[in-house]
C-alpha positions, 0 to 999 in steps of 0.5 A, spaced: 828 734 408 826 741 409 827 746 415 820 746 418 820 738 418 827 739 421 825 743 426 819 739 428 824 733 429 829 737 433 824 739 438 821 732 438 829 729 440 829 735 445 823 732 448 825 725 448 832 726 451 829 731 456 824 726 458 829 720 458 834 724 463 828 726 467 826 719 468 833 717 469 835 722 474 829 721 478 830 713 479 838 714 480 840 712 474 847 715 471 848 711 465 841 712 461 842 720 461 849 719 458 846 714 452 840 718 451 844 725 450 849 721 446 843 718 441 840 725 441 846 728 439 847 723 434 840 723 431 840 731 431 847 731 427 844 725 422 838 729 421 841 736 420 846 733 414 839 731 411 836 738 410 836 741 403 835 748 405 840 753 408 840 752 416 845 757 417 849 763 413 854 768 415 849 772 418 847 767 423 854 766 425 856 773 426 850 774 430 852 768 434 859 771 435 857 777 437 852 774 442 858 769 445 863 775 446 858 779 450 856 773 454 864 772 455 864 779 457 859 779 462 858 772 465 864 771 469 864 778 472 857 777 474 859 770 477 865 773 481 860 779 484 855 774 486 860 769 489 863 775 493 857 777 496 855 770 498 862 769 501 861 776 505 854 773 507 858 766 509 862 770 514 856 772 518 855 765 520 851 762 513 856 756 511 852 754 505 853 761 502 860 761 503 861 754 500 856 757 494 860 763 494 867 759 493 864 755 488 862 761 484 868 764 484 872 757 482 867 757 476 868 764 474 876 762 474 875 756 470 870 760 465 876 765 464 881 760 464 878 756 458 876 762 454 884 765 455 886 758 453 881 757 447 883 765 445 891 763 445 889 757 441 885 760 435 890 766 435 895 762 433 891 757 428 888 763 425 
């Protein structure tokens, strides 16, 4: 299979999975989205192994590494600042803002914690 056909199938898989998830959520079904996502991922990896052309090379991986590092540098700080602003608004009587602010704060902490754990793991492994 060539890259062009693979991209077409990848887009079709994404559309079918998104449709199944949307339909299931609107009907209140929780099992179908899990099955659809798992089947979509399985089909995606099966198709990816059948591609004869080069899909990824070292340049693509290096660009992804740089983008991920910048994202990890910016996102937790942005989330924490947004959470602090919403917490401050929550102190003025907007209870919903306080809950959202706390949630964003916990997300920023979890994000940073996962990064630190994975960094320590790969530092020992590599």
